[in-house]
C-alpha positions as CSV (number, residue, x, y, z in Angstrom):
1,M,13.9,-5.2,22.0
2,T,11.7,-4.8,18.9
3,N,8.4,-4.3,18.5
4,P,6.6,-7.2,16.5
5,A,4.9,-5.8,13.0
6,P,1.6,-4.3,13.4
7,T,-1.4,-7.0,12.0
8,R,-2.4,-5.4,8.7
9,G,-5.9,-6.1,6.6
10,Y,-3.5,-7.8,3.7
11,T,-1.0,-9.7,6.7
12,A,-2.3,-12.9,5.8
13,T,-2.0,-12.9,2.5
14,K,1.3,-11.0,1.9
15,D,3.1,-13.6,0.6
16,N,0.6,-13.5,-2.4
17,L,0.3,-9.6,-2.7
18,Q,4.2,-10.1,-2.9
19,S,4.2,-12.3,-5.4
20,R,1.1,-10.4,-7.6
21,L,3.9,-7.4,-7.4
22,R,6.8,-9.0,-8.3
23,R,4.9,-10.0,-11.4
24,I,3.6,-6.6,-12.2
25,E,7.5,-5.2,-11.7
26,G,8.2,-8.0,-14.1
27,Q,5.4,-6.4,-16.6
28,V,7.0,-3.3,-16.5
29,R,10.6,-4.2,-17.2
30,G,8.7,-5.9,-20.2
31,I,7.7,-3.0,-21.0
32,D,11.0,-1.0,-20.6
33,R,12.4,-3.8,-23.3
34,M,9.6,-3.4,-25.7
35,V,10.4,0.4,-25.8
36,E,13.8,-0.6,-26.4
37,D,13.6,-2.7,-28.9
38,D,10.9,-0.1,-30.6
39,R,8.0,-2.5,-30.3
40,Y,4.4,-1.6,-31.9
41,C,2.5,1.2,-30.3
42,I,-0.4,-0.9,-29.7
43,D,1.6,-3.4,-28.4
44,I,2.8,-1.8,-25.9
45,L,-0.6,0.0,-24.8
46,T,-1.6,-3.1,-24.4
47,Q,0.7,-4.4,-21.8
48,I,-0.1,-1.3,-20.1
49,S,-3.5,-2.0,-20.1
50,A,-2.8,-5.6,-18.3
51,I,-0.3,-4.2,-15.7
52,Q,-3.2,-1.4,-14.8
53,A,-5.5,-3.9,-14.6
54,A,-3.3,-6.3,-12.4
55,L,-2.6,-3.2,-10.1
56,D,-6.5,-2.4,-9.9
57,K,-6.9,-6.2,-8.5
58,V,-4.1,-5.7,-6.1
59,A,-6.2,-2.2,-4.7
60,L,-9.3,-4.0,-4.5
61,G,-8.0,-6.7,-2.5
62,L,-5.9,-4.2,0.1
63,L,-9.3,-2.2,0.2
64,D,-11.0,-5.4,0.8
65,G,-8.6,-6.5,3.9
66,H,-8.9,-2.5,4.7
67,A,-12.9,-2.8,5.2
68,R,-12.7,-6.1,6.7
69,H,-9.7,-5.5,9.5
70,C,-8.9,-2.0,9.3
71,M,-12.1,-0.5,9.8
72,H,-13.4,-3.3,12.2
73,E,-10.6,-2.7,14.7
74,G,-11.2,1.5,13.9
75,A,-14.6,1.0,14.7
76,Q,-14.1,-1.0,18.2
77,E,-11.6,1.8,19.1
78,G,-14.3,4.6,18.7
79,R,-13.0,5.9,15.5
80,A,-15.3,4.6,12.8
81,D,-16.1,8.2,11.0
82,E,-12.9,8.3,10.8
83,M,-11.9,5.5,9.1
84,A,-14.9,5.1,6.5
85,S,-13.3,9.1,5.7
86,E,-9.8,7.3,5.3
87,L,-11.3,4.7,3.1
88,M,-14.1,6.7,0.6
89,A,-11.0,9.3,0.5
90,A,-8.6,5.9,-0.5
91,V,-11.6,5.1,-3.2
92,G,-12.1,8.6,-4.5
93,R,-8.0,8.7,-5.1
94,L,-8.1,5.3,-7.0
95,M,-11.3,6.0,-9.2
96,K,-9.4,9.2,-10.3
97,R,-6.8,7.9,-12.3
98,G,-6.9,8.1,-16.0
């Protein structure tokens, strides 16, 4: 007998999240084709910027779900400080990008 998948902060929007990630994956493949076709550097950099913005939007959605669901559960289990530290570490990693 298998255990059911745990409920995560993104569970309710998982289909939307996966759709966004597939779109981003397609954009990355598009950049690969642009490089293969020797496209202008600035055009490639513009596409990279669009991908970074799309990933940031995904990350913000995940952070929101984590704050509303996972941290709430953690607080109910007496782990509020641990969960807050974990969240802030994740935010710190996202902000260090670039």
